[in-house]
N, C-alpha and C positions, 0 to 999 in steps of 0.2 A: 533211643529215648526221645520223647517229644519235649519241646521247650515251650513253657508258658511263662512269659515274663522272665523273671530271674530264676524260677524254680523249674527243675527238670521233672517231667512226668514219666513214670515208668511204663513200659509196655505190659500187656497182659502176661506174656511169658515171664518177664522179670518179676512181676508181682507173684505169680504162682511159685517161683523158685524161692523167694524170700518174703512171703506174705506177712505183712504187719498191719493189723487192723486199724492202727492208730496213726500210721504214717501219712503225712499230708501229700507226699509225692506219689502215693498210690490211690488216693481218694477218687480221682476222676474216673479211673478205669476199674475200680473195685467190683462194681456190679457185673461188668463184662467178664472180669476174671472169675467171679463166682459162677456165671453161666458156663464158661469154658470148663471150669473144674467139675461142675455137675456132670458134664458129658465125658470128660477124659480122665479125671482123677478126683473122685468125689470126697476123698479124705486127704487133705493137704497137710503136710508137716512143715512147720516153719521154725526157724531158729530164733525168731524175735522173742524178747522177754524170757529168755531161758529155754525156749522151745515148747511148742504145744501143737495139737492137731486142730484143724478147722474142718468140721463136718458140714457138707454143703447140701445134702439132699434131705428133704423134709422127713421121710420115713426113717432115715438113719439118725437124724436128730432126735426124733421121738424115742427110738430104741436106746440111744445114749442116755436120754433124760429119765427113762423109766427103768433102767437097770444099772443103778449106781454101784452095785456089787461087782459088776463086770467092767464098767467104764468109770474109773476113778483116778484122780490125780494124787490120791493119798499114797504115800510110800509104805510098803509092807513093813510091819514092825513098829510103826509110829503109834502114838496114843490114839490118833484119830482113825486108825485102821481097825481097831477092835470092833467086833460086831455090835456092841452096845452103843457105839458112836454113830452108826449109820441109821438114819430114819428109814422106815419102810417106803415112804414116799419122798422123793427128792423135793427140796425147797428151791424154787426159782425166784431169783431176785429181780426186781424191776430196776432198770437203769435210769428211768426218768426221761427217756427219749421217745416214749410212745404215748399217744393220747390216752391209752387205756391204763396208764400207771397212776 
C-alpha cells in the first residue's frame, strides 16, 4: 500500500480484490484499476455493500442495461420480480455528477 498523508492508498490489485466504488482509499487508483479489469477481469465481484458486480467494458454495460430480464438484482419470488413490474425499457437514473444531468 502507498501512504499519502495519514491515509493509506490501496494498490490496483487490492482494489480489484475488494472494489468499493465509494472508498476514499481507492479513489486515486480507481481508473487504473478499471483499465486493468477491462483487460484481465471485465466483470469484478466485490463484497462491499453486501456484494455486487462491477461491469467494466462498454458493450457489456450496454448488454446489462438493455436486458433487465437477464441481469437483475431482484430476488426470484419477490413482488418486484413479477413480469408486470419490469418495464420493457430500463430506466437509468442520473446521479447528478455529470454535466448532462
